[in-house]
DRENVEXRO-873113 format. One record per atom (N, C-alpha, C): chain; x, y, z; residue number from 1; atom name; residue in three letters. Coordinates in steps of 0.05 Angstrom, whole numbers. Each point is the difference from the previous one (the first is absolute). Layout:
BEGIN
rec chain A&u X&v Y&w Z&n NUM&atom CA&res Ala
...
***
This chain:
BEGIN
rec chain A&u -2789&v -1301&w -3624&n 1&atom N&res Met
rec chain A&u 18&v -11&w -21&n 1&atom CA&res Met
rec chain A&u 14&v -25&w 12&n 1&atom C&res Met
rec chain A&u 5&v -19&w -17&n 2&atom N&res Val
rec chain A&u 13&v -25&w 8&n 2&atom CA&res Val
rec chain A&u 29&v 6&w 7&n 2&atom C&res Val
rec chain A&u 10&v -13&w 21&n 3&atom N&res Glu
rec chain A&u 28&v 3&w 7&n 3&atom CA&res Glu
rec chain A&u 17&v -10&w -23&n 3&atom C&res Glu
rec chain A&u 21&v 16&w -7&n 4&atom N&res Gln
rec chain A&u 16&v -6&w -23&n 4&atom CA&res Gln
rec chain A&u 14&v -27&w 2&n 4&atom C&res Gln
rec chain A&u 11&v -6&w 23&n 5&atom N&res Glu
rec chain A&u 14&v -26&w 3&n 5&atom CA&res Glu
rec chain A&u -18&v -24&w -3&n 5&atom C&res Glu
rec chain A&u -24&v 2&w 10&n 6&atom N&res Ala
rec chain A&u -20&v -22&w -2&n 6&atom CA&res Ala
rec chain A&u -8&v -3&w -30&n 6&atom C&res Ala
rec chain A&u -4&v 22&w -13&n 7&atom N&res Leu
rec chain A&u -7&v -1&w -29&n 7&atom CA&res Leu
rec chain A&u 23&v -12&w -16&n 7&atom C&res Leu
rec chain A&u 25&v 7&w 7&n 8&atom N&res Asp
rec chain A&u 23&v -11&w -14&n 8&atom CA&res Asp
rec chain A&u 0&v -31&w 3&n 8&atom C&res Asp
rec chain A&u -5&v -9&w 25&n 9&atom N&res Asp
rec chain A&u -1&v -29&w 5&n 9&atom CA&res Asp
rec chain A&u -21&v -14&w -17&n 9&atom C&res Asp
rec chain A&u -23&v 12&w -2&n 10&atom N&res Val
rec chain A&u -22&v -12&w -15&n 10&atom CA&res Val
rec chain A&u 7&v -1&w -30&n 10&atom C&res Val
rec chain A&u 11&v 22&w -10&n 11&atom N&res Leu
rec chain A&u 7&v 1&w -28&n 11&atom CA&res Leu
rec chain A&u 22&v -20&w -7&n 11&atom C&res Leu
rec chain A&u 20&v -2&w 18&n 12&atom N&res Lys
rec chain A&u 21&v -20&w -4&n 12&atom CA&res Lys
rec chain A&u -11&v -28&w 0&n 12&atom C&res Lys
rec chain A&u -18&v -6&w 18&n 13&atom N&res Ala
rec chain A&u -11&v -26&w 2&n 13&atom CA&res Ala
rec chain A&u -16&v -7&w -25&n 13&atom C&res Ala
rec chain A&u -15&v 19&w -11&n 14&atom N&res Leu
rec chain A&u -16&v -5&w -23&n 14&atom CA&res Leu
rec chain A&u 15&v 2&w -26&n 14&atom C&res Leu
rec chain A&u 25&v 7&w 1&n 15&atom N&res Ala
rec chain A&u 17&v 2&w -24&n 15&atom CA&res Ala
rec chain A&u 6&v -28&w -12&n 15&atom C&res Ala
rec chain A&u -2&v -20&w 16&n 16&atom N&res Asp
rec chain A&u 6&v -27&w -8&n 16&atom CA&res Asp
rec chain A&u -25&v -15&w -9&n 16&atom C&res Asp
rec chain A&u 0&v -11&w -24&n 17&atom N&res Ser
rec chain A&u -24&v -13&w -12&n 17&atom CA&res Ser
rec chain A&u -9&v -24&w 17&n 17&atom C&res Ser
rec chain A&u 19&v -15&w 12&n 18&atom N&res Thr
rec chain A&u -7&v -22&w 17&n 18&atom CA&res Thr
rec chain A&u -17&v 9&w 24&n 18&atom C&res Thr
rec chain A&u 8&v 22&w 12&n 19&atom N&res Arg
rec chain A&u -15&v 10&w 23&n 19&atom CA&res Arg
rec chain A&u -28&v 11&w -9&n 19&atom C&res Arg
rec chain A&u -1&v 12&w -24&n 20&atom N&res Arg
rec chain A&u -26&v 9&w -10&n 20&atom CA&res Arg
rec chain A&u -19&v -24&w -4&n 20&atom C&res Arg
rec chain A&u 10&v -22&w -10&n 21&atom N&res Val
rec chain A&u -16&v -24&w -3&n 21&atom CA&res Val
rec chain A&u -10&v -10&w 27&n 21&atom C&res Val
rec chain A&u 18&v 1&w 20&n 22&atom N&res Met
rec chain A&u -8&v -8&w 27&n 22&atom CA&res Met
rec chain A&u -22&v 18&w 11&n 22&atom C&res Met
rec chain A&u 3&v 26&w -4&n 23&atom N&res Ile
rec chain A&u -21&v 19&w 9&n 23&atom CA&res Ile
rec chain A&u -26&v -6&w -14&n 23&atom C&res Ile
rec chain A&u 1&v -6&w -26&n 24&atom N&res Gln
rec chain A&u -25&v -6&w -15&n 24&atom CA&res Gln
rec chain A&u -13&v -25&w 11&n 24&atom C&res Gln
rec chain A&u 15&v -20&w 6&n 25&atom N&res Arg
rec chain A&u -11&v -25&w 10&n 25&atom CA&res Arg
rec chain A&u -11&v 4&w 28&n 25&atom C&res Arg
rec chain A&u 13&v 17&w 16&n 26&atom N&res Leu
rec chain A&u -10&v 5&w 27&n 26&atom CA&res Leu
rec chain A&u -25&v 17&w -1&n 26&atom C&res Leu
rec chain A&u -5&v 15&w -21&n 27&atom N&res Ser
rec chain A&u -24&v 16&w -2&n 27&atom CA&res Ser
rec chain A&u -25&v -19&w -3&n 27&atom C&res Ser
rec chain A&u 5&v -25&w -7&n 28&atom N&res Glu
rec chain A&u -21&v -20&w -2&n 28&atom CA&res Glu
rec chain A&u -5&v -14&w 26&n 28&atom C&res Glu
rec chain A&u 18&v 3&w 19&n 29&atom N&res Gly
rec chain A&u -3&v -13&w 26&n 29&atom CA&res Gly
rec chain A&u 26&v -8&w 12&n 29&atom C&res Gly
rec chain A&u -1&v -9&w 25&n 30&atom N&res Glu
rec chain A&u 25&v -9&w 14&n 30&atom CA&res Glu
rec chain A&u 13&v -23&w -15&n 30&atom C&res Glu
rec chain A&u 27&v 0&w 2&n 31&atom N&res Arg
rec chain A&u 16&v -22&w -12&n 31&atom CA&res Arg
rec chain A&u 23&v -6&w 19&n 31&atom C&res Arg
rec chain A&u 8&v -25&w -1&n 32&atom N&res Thr
rec chain A&u 24&v -7&w 14&n 32&atom CA&res Thr
rec chain A&u 24&v 7&w -17&n 32&atom C&res Thr
rec chain A&u 24&v 1&w 11&n 33&atom N&res Val
rec chain A&u 23&v 6&w -15&n 33&atom CA&res Val
rec chain A&u 4&v -21&w -22&n 33&atom C&res Val
rec chain A&u -6&v -25&w 6&n 34&atom N&res Gly
rec chain A&u 2&v -21&w -20&n 34&atom CA&res Gly
rec chain A&u -19&v 4&w -23&n 34&atom C&res Gly
rec chain A&u -24&v 9&w 6&n 35&atom N&res Glu
rec chain A&u -20&v 6&w -21&n 35&atom CA&res Glu
rec chain A&u 9&v 23&w -18&n 35&atom C&res Glu
rec chain A&u 13&v 19&w 12&n 36&atom N&res Leu
rec chain A&u 11&v 23&w -15&n 36&atom CA&res Leu
rec chain A&u 23&v -9&w -18&n 36&atom C&res Leu
rec chain A&u 16&v -18&w 10&n 37&atom N&res Ala
rec chain A&u 24&v -10&w -15&n 37&atom CA&res Ala
rec chain A&u -8&v -18&w -23&n 37&atom C&res Ala
rec chain A&u -20&v -16&w 3&n 38&atom N&res Glu
rec chain A&u -6&v -21&w -19&n 38&atom CA&res Glu
rec chain A&u -3&v 9&w -29&n 38&atom C&res Glu
rec chain A&u -18&v 19&w -6&n 39&atom N&res Pro
rec chain A&u -3&v 7&w -29&n 39&atom CA&res Pro
rec chain A&u 24&v 15&w -11&n 39&atom C&res Pro
rec chain A&u 17&v 9&w 17&n 40&atom N&res Leu
rec chain A&u 24&v 15&w -9&n 40&atom CA&res Leu
rec chain A&u 24&v -18&w -3&n 40&atom C&res Leu
rec chain A&u -3&v -26&w 5&n 41&atom N&res Ser
rec chain A&u 21&v -19&w -3&n 41&atom CA&res Ser
rec chain A&u 25&v 9&w 15&n 41&atom C&res Ser
rec chain A&u -3&v 7&w 26&n 42&atom N&res Met
rec chain A&u 22&v 9&w 16&n 42&atom CA&res Met
rec chain A&u 1&v -16&w 26&n 42&atom C&res Met
rec chain A&u 23&v 0&w 12&n 43&atom N&res Ser
rec chain A&u 3&v -14&w 26&n 43&atom CA&res Ser
rec chain A&u -15&v 15&w 22&n 43&atom C&res Ser
rec chain A&u -5&v -13&w 22&n 44&atom N&res Leu
rec chain A&u -11&v 13&w 23&n 44&atom CA&res Leu
rec chain A&u 18&v 22&w 10&n 44&atom C&res Leu
rec chain A&u 26&v -5&w 0&n 45&atom N&res Ala
rec chain A&u 19&v 20&w 9&n 45&atom CA&res Ala
rec chain A&u -2&v 25&w -17&n 45&atom C&res Ala
rec chain A&u -1&v -4&w -26&n 46&atom N&res Gly
rec chain A&u -2&v 23&w -19&n 46&atom CA&res Gly
rec chain A&u -27&v 15&w 5&n 46&atom C&res Gly
rec chain A&u -21&v -15&w 3&n 47&atom N&res Ala
rec chain A&u -26&v 13&w 5&n 47&atom CA&res Ala
rec chain A&u 0&v 15&w 26&n 47&atom C&res Ala
rec chain A&u 12&v -12&w 20&n 48&atom N&res Ser
rec chain A&u 1&v 13&w 27&n 48&atom CA&res Ser
rec chain A&u 15&v 27&w -1&n 48&atom C&res Ser
rec chain A&u 21&v 1&w -17&n 49&atom N&res Lys
rec chain A&u 14&v 25&w -3&n 49&atom CA&res Lys
rec chain A&u -18&v 22&w -11&n 49&atom C&res Lys
rec chain A&u -15&v -7&w -21&n 50&atom N&res His
rec chain A&u -19&v 18&w -12&n 50&atom CA&res His
rec chain A&u -22&v 8&w 20&n 50&atom C&res His
rec chain A&u -10&v -19&w 14&n 51&atom N&res Val
rec chain A&u -21&v 5&w 20&n 51&atom CA&res Val
rec chain A&u 11&v 19&w 21&n 51&atom C&res Val
rec chain A&u 25&v -4&w 8&n 52&atom N&res Gly
rec chain A&u 13&v 18&w 20&n 52&atom CA&res Gly
rec chain A&u 1&v 28&w -9&n 52&atom C&res Gly
rec chain A&u 6&v 5&w -26&n 53&atom N&res Val
rec chain A&u 1&v 27&w -11&n 53&atom CA&res Val
rec chain A&u -28&v 12&w 1&n 53&atom C&res Val
rec chain A&u -20&v -15&w -8&n 54&atom N&res Leu
rec chain A&u -27&v 10&w 0&n 54&atom CA&res Leu
rec chain A&u -9&v 6&w 28&n 54&atom C&res Leu
rec chain A&u 7&v -17&w 19&n 55&atom N&res Glu
rec chain A&u -7&v 4&w 28&n 55&atom CA&res Glu
rec chain A&u 14&v 25&w 11&n 55&atom C&res Glu
rec chain A&u 26&v 3&w -6&n 56&atom N&res Ser
rec chain A&u 15&v 24&w 10&n 56&atom CA&res Ser
rec chain A&u -12&v 26&w -11&n 56&atom C&res Ser
rec chain A&u -10&v -1&w -24&n 57&atom N&res Ala
rec chain A&u -12&v 23&w -13&n 57&atom CA&res Ala
rec chain A&u -29&v 6&w 11&n 57&atom C&res Ala
rec chain A&u -10&v -19&w 17&n 58&atom N&res Gly
rec chain A&u -26&v 4&w 11&n 58&atom CA&res Gly
rec chain A&u -23&v -8&w -18&n 58&atom C&res Gly
rec chain A&u 6&v -14&w -22&n 59&atom N&res Leu
rec chain A&u -20&v -7&w -19&n 59&atom CA&res Leu
rec chain A&u -15&v -25&w 8&n 59&atom C&res Leu
rec chain A&u 13&v -18&w 15&n 60&atom N&res Ile
rec chain A&u -13&v -24&w 9&n 60&atom CA&res Ile
rec chain A&u 6&v -6&w 29&n 60&atom C&res Ile
rec chain A&u -15&v -18&w 12&n 61&atom N&res Thr
rec chain A&u 7&v -11&w 26&n 61&atom CA&res Thr
rec chain A&u 5&v -30&w -3&n 61&atom C&res Thr
rec chain A&u 16&v -10&w 18&n 62&atom N&res Arg
rec chain A&u 6&v -29&w 0&n 62&atom CA&res Arg
rec chain A&u -5&v -10&w 28&n 62&atom C&res Arg
rec chain A&u -16&v -22&w 2&n 63&atom N&res Glu
rec chain A&u -8&v -11&w 25&n 63&atom CA&res Glu
rec chain A&u 7&v -30&w 1&n 63&atom C&res Glu
rec chain A&u 11&v -8&w 22&n 64&atom N&res Arg
rec chain A&u 6&v -29&w 3&n 64&atom CA&res Arg
rec chain A&u -25&v -14&w 9&n 64&atom C&res Arg
rec chain A&u -8&v -21&w -16&n 65&atom N&res Arg
rec chain A&u -22&v -17&w 8&n 65&atom CA&res Arg
rec chain A&u 10&v -29&w -1&n 65&atom C&res Arg
rec chain A&u 6&v -10&w 23&n 66&atom N&res Gly
rec chain A&u 12&v -26&w 1&n 66&atom CA&res Gly
rec chain A&u 27&v 0&w -13&n 66&atom C&res Gly
rec chain A&u 4&v -16&w -20&n 67&atom N&res Arg
rec chain A&u 26&v -1&w -14&n 67&atom CA&res Arg
rec chain A&u 1&v 19&w -24&n 67&atom C&res Arg
rec chain A&u -22&v 12&w -6&n 68&atom N&res Glu
rec chain A&u -2&v 17&w -24&n 68&atom CA&res Glu
rec chain A&u 1&v 29&w 7&n 68&atom C&res Glu
rec chain A&u 9&v 16&w -20&n 69&atom N&res Arg
rec chain A&u 0&v 29&w 2&n 69&atom CA&res Arg
rec chain A&u -21&v 10&w -20&n 69&atom C&res Arg
rec chain A&u -21&v 12&w 10&n 70&atom N&res Val
rec chain A&u -22&v 9&w -17&n 70&atom CA&res Val
rec chain A&u 3&v 30&w -4&n 70&atom C&res Val
rec chain A&u -2&v 8&w -25&n 71&atom N&res Cys
rec chain A&u 3&v 28&w -8&n 71&atom CA&res Cys
rec chain A&u -27&v 12&w -7&n 71&atom C&res Cys
rec chain A&u -3&v 25&w 8&n 72&atom N&res Ser
rec chain A&u -24&v 16&w -7&n 72&atom CA&res Ser
rec chain A&u 8&v 27&w -10&n 72&atom C&res Ser
rec chain A&u -16&v 10&w -18&n 73&atom N&res Leu
rec chain A&u 4&v 27&w -12&n 73&atom CA&res Leu
rec chain A&u -9&v 21&w 20&n 73&atom C&res Leu
rec chain A&u 15&v 22&w 2&n 74&atom N&res Arg
rec chain A&u -7&v 23&w 16&n 74&atom CA&res Arg
rec chain A&u -9&v 22&w -20&n 74&atom C&res Arg
rec chain A&u -25&v 2&w -7&n 75&atom N&res Pro
rec chain A&u -9&v 18&w -21&n 75&atom CA&res Pro
rec chain A&u 5&v 30&w 6&n 75&atom C&res Pro
rec chain A&u 2&v 7&w 26&n 76&atom N&res Asn
rec chain A&u 5&v 28&w 6&n 76&atom CA&res Asn
rec chain A&u 27&v 10&w -11&n 76&atom C&res Asn
rec chain A&u 20&v -17&w -1&n 77&atom N&res Ala
rec chain A&u 26&v 8&w -11&n 77&atom CA&res Ala
rec chain A&u -3&v 7&w -30&n 77&atom C&res Ala
rec chain A&u -16&v -15&w -14&n 78&atom N&res Leu
rec chain A&u -4&v 6&w -29&n 78&atom CA&res Leu
rec chain A&u -18&v 24&w -3&n 78&atom C&res Leu
rec chain A&u -18&v 5&w 19&n 79&atom N&res Arg
rec chain A&u -17&v 24&w -1&n 79&atom CA&res Arg
rec chain A&u 17&v 25&w 2&n 79&atom C&res Arg
rec chain A&u 20&v 0&w 17&n 80&atom N&res Glu
rec chain A&u 18&v 22&w 3&n 80&atom CA&res Glu
rec chain A&u 15&v 6&w -26&n 80&atom C&res Glu
rec chain A&u 9&v -22&w -13&n 81&atom N&res Leu
rec chain A&u 14&v 3&w -26&n 81&atom CA&res Leu
rec chain A&u -20&v 11&w -21&n 81&atom C&res Leu
rec chain A&u -24&v -10&w 0&n 82&atom N&res Arg
rec chain A&u -20&v 10&w -19&n 82&atom CA&res Arg
rec chain A&u -5&v 30&w 4&n 82&atom C&res Arg
rec chain A&u -2&v 8&w 25&n 83&atom N&res Asp
rec chain A&u -4&v 29&w 6&n 83&atom CA&res Asp
rec chain A&u 23&v 17&w -10&n 83&atom C&res Asp
rec chain A&u 24&v -10&w 3&n 84&atom N&res Trp
rec chain A&u 24&v 15&w -9&n 84&atom CA&res Trp
rec chain A&u 0&v 2&w -30&n 84&atom C&res Trp
rec chain A&u -7&v -22&w -14&n 85&atom N&res Val
rec chain A&u -1&v 1&w -29&n 85&atom CA&res Val
rec chain A&u -23&v 17&w -10&n 85&atom C&res Val
rec chain A&u -22&v 0&w 14&n 86&atom N&res Ala
rec chain A&u -23&v 16&w -8&n 86&atom CA&res Ala
rec chain A&u 6&v 30&w 1&n 86&atom C&res Ala
rec chain A&u 17&v 8&w 19&n 87&atom N&res His
rec chain A&u 8&v 28&w 2&n 87&atom CA&res His
rec chain A&u 13&v 9&w -26&n 87&atom C&res His
rec chain A&u 18&v -17&w -10&n 88&atom N&res Tyr
rec chain A&u 15&v 7&w -25&n 88&atom CA&res Tyr
rec chain A&u -17&v -4&w -24&n 88&atom C&res Tyr
rec chain A&u -19&v -19&w 1&n 89&atom N&res Ala
rec chain A&u -18&v -3&w -23&n 89&atom CA&res Ala
rec chain A&u -17&v 25&w -3&n 89&atom C&res Ala
rec chain A&u -10&v 11&w 22&n 90&atom N&res Glu
rec chain A&u -15&v 25&w -1&n 90&atom CA&res Glu
rec chain A&u 17&v 23&w -12&n 90&atom C&res Glu
rec chain A&u 25&v 1&w 9&n 91&atom N&res Phe
rec chain A&u 18&v 21&w -10&n 91&atom CA&res Phe
rec chain A&u 3&v -2&w -31&n 91&atom C&res Phe
rec chain A&u 5&v -24&w -10&n 92&atom N&res Trp
rec chain A&u 4&v -4&w -29&n 92&atom CA&res Trp
rec chain A&u -26&v 4&w -15&n 92&atom C&res Trp
rec chain A&u -22&v -9&w 12&n 93&atom N&res Asp
rec chain A&u -26&v 5&w -14&n 93&atom CA&res Asp
rec chain A&u -5&v 29&w -4&n 93&atom C&res Asp
rec chain A&u 6&v 17&w 21&n 94&atom N&res Ser
rec chain A&u -5&v 29&w -3&n 94&atom CA&res Ser
rec chain A&u 19&v 12&w -20&n 94&atom C&res Ser
rec chain A&u 25&v -9&w -1&n 95&atom N&res Arg
rec chain A&u 19&v 10&w -19&n 95&atom CA&res Arg
rec chain A&u -8&v -7&w -29&n 95&atom C&res Arg
rec chain A&u -9&v -25&w -3&n 96&atom N&res Leu
rec chain A&u -8&v -9&w -27&n 96&atom CA&res Leu
rec chain A&u -25&v 13&w -9&n 96&atom C&res Leu
rec chain A&u -19&v 5&w 19&n 97&atom N&res Asn
rec chain A&u -24&v 15&w -7&n 97&atom CA&res Asn
rec chain A&u 6&v 29&w -9&n 97&atom C&res Asn
rec chain A&u 19&v 12&w 14&n 98&atom N&res Ala
rec chain A&u 9&v 27&w -7&n 98&atom CA&res Ala
rec chain A&u 13&v 1&w -28&n 98&atom C&res Ala
rec chain A&u 16&v -20&w -6&n 99&atom N&res Leu
rec chain A&u 13&v -2&w -26&n 99&atom CA&res Leu
rec chain A&u -21&v -4&w -21&n 99&atom C&res Leu
rec chain A&u -19&v -18&w 5&n 100&atom N&res Asp
rec chain A&u -22&v -5&w -19&n 100&atom CA&res Asp
rec chain A&u -15&v 26&w -6&n 100&atom C&res Asp
rec chain A&u -7&v 16&w 21&n 101&atom N&res Ala
rec chain A&u -14&v 25&w -4&n 101&atom CA&res Ala
rec chain A&u 16&v 20&w -16&n 101&atom C&res Ala
rec chain A&u 26&v 1&w 5&n 102&atom N&res Ala
rec chain A&u 18&v 18&w -15&n 102&atom CA&res Ala
rec chain A&u 1&v -8&w -29&n 102&atom C&res Ala
rec chain A&u 3&v -25&w -5&n 103&atom N&res Leu
rec chain A&u 1&v -10&w -28&n 103&atom CA&res Leu
rec chain A&u -26&v 5&w -15&n 103&atom C&res Leu
rec chain A&u -23&v -4&w 14&n 104&atom N&res Arg
rec chain A&u -26&v 6&w -13&n 104&atom CA&res Arg
rec chain A&u -3&v 30&w -6&n 104&atom C&res Arg
rec chain A&u 10&v 16&w 19&n 105&atom N&res Ala
rec chain A&u -2&v 30&w -5&n 105&atom CA&res Ala
rec chain A&u 17&v 7&w -23&n 105&atom C&res Ala
rec chain A&u 24&v -11&w -2&n 106&atom N&res Asp
rec chain A&u 18&v 6&w -23&n 106&atom CA&res Asp
rec chain A&u -13&v -9&w -26&n 106&atom C&res Asp
rec chain A&u -12&v -24&w 0&n 107&atom N&res Asn
rec chain A&u -13&v -10&w -24&n 107&atom CA&res Asn
rec chain A&u -24&v 17&w -8&n 107&atom C&res Asn
rec chain A&u -15&v 9&w 20&n 108&atom N&res Ala
rec chain A&u -23&v 18&w -6&n 108&atom CA&res Ala
rec chain A&u 10&v 26&w -12&n 108&atom C&res Ala
rec chain A&u 21&v 11&w 10&n 109&atom N&res Glu
rec chain A&u 12&v 25&w -11&n 109&atom CA&res Glu
rec chain A&u 8&v -4&w -29&n 109&atom C&res Glu
rec chain A&u 13&v -23&w -6&n 110&atom N&res Glu
rec chain A&u 9&v -5&w -27&n 110&atom CA&res Glu
rec chain A&u -23&v -4&w -19&n 110&atom C&res Glu
rec chain A&u -22&v -12&w 10&n 111&atom N&res Asp
rec chain A&u -24&v -4&w -17&n 111&atom CA&res Asp
rec chain A&u -14&v 27&w -6&n 111&atom C&res Asp
rec chain A&u 2&v 18&w 19&n 112&atom N&res Asp
rec chain A&u -12&v 27&w -4&n 112&atom CA&res Asp
rec chain A&u 15&v 17&w -20&n 112&atom C&res Asp
rec chain A&u 25&v -6&w -5&n 113&atom N&res Glu
rec chain A&u 17&v 16&w -18&n 113&atom CA&res Glu
rec chain A&u -6&v -5&w -28&n 113&atom C&res Glu
***
């Protein structure tokens, strides 16, 4: 099971739509902080703060290449979140399947009457 604190950090990081856009763009390949900032019409300082949150949550890495900071997605962090969500998806699927079976049984009893 995923460490609770690490999962909290990932969920907090993804709670912001700007950071989700950055993650989506990084899923297409590496980007500099400037490239991440550009379509969002934000300053480099603002983008750097968002990148820092994503990096602290373990979702991305940031590497200095000359004067630029290049960001890359760390897909394993998202895989851990997917696994956590999948656990609860299975739980709700089984509950909903049981409810469906109970409703069908009730309907069949009513049809027999």
